N, C-alpha and C positions, 0 to 999 in steps of 0.2 A: 552934797558930799558923798563920795563913793563908798564910805564905810557905813555899813548898816549894823545897828545894835539890835540883837535878837533876844534880849533879856526877857522881854514879855512873852515871847514864844516858848522859851525854855521854862519860864514860870508856869505857863499854862500846861505844858507837858507834864510837869512835876506836881501840878495842882497846888501851887504855893502862892500865897498872897504876898503883896508888896510889904505888908507889915511883918510877916514871918521872915521873908528874905532880909529885910532891914535888920531884924534882930540877929539873925545868923551871921550876917556879914559885918555887923556893927557899923552901919552907915545910917545917916539920918534919912528919913523918908524923902525929904526934898532933894538931897543929893542922889539918892537912888532913882527918884523919879526923873531927874535931869538926864541921868545915864540911860534909863529905860526908853525915854522919848527920843533919844538920839541927839539931844541938845548939848551934850558934854563935848568939850574941846579936847580932852585927854582922859586917859584912864591909867591909874597906877597899876603896876604889875601886882602889887600886894592886894589891891582891890579885885583885880581880875582873878587872882588866885583864890580869894575868899568866895567870890561868886561861883567859880567853877566847883569848889569844894561843896558849897551849899546846894548847888543844883546838880551835882554829880555829872558834870559834863566837861568838855574840852573847850579851850578858848575859841576854836573855830566854830563851835556851836553857838557862841555868844556874839562873836564878831564876824562879819561877812563883808567881802569886797565886791562891789559891782562897778564896772566901768561905766562912765557917763555917756 
């Protein structure tokens, strides 16, 4: 899939653990892990908004398009 999820990169830049992000975003660890590993089929805008707020970033920092 040409959409790359860079949640793990942004978490590393912010020195934030998956547990900490999970609490701030109010998502279960398993759902956040699915998103982080790029296995998610969709992302709600409200979830993306919460992730961007927690990581102090833009949606383009979390999602990236690469042509195949």
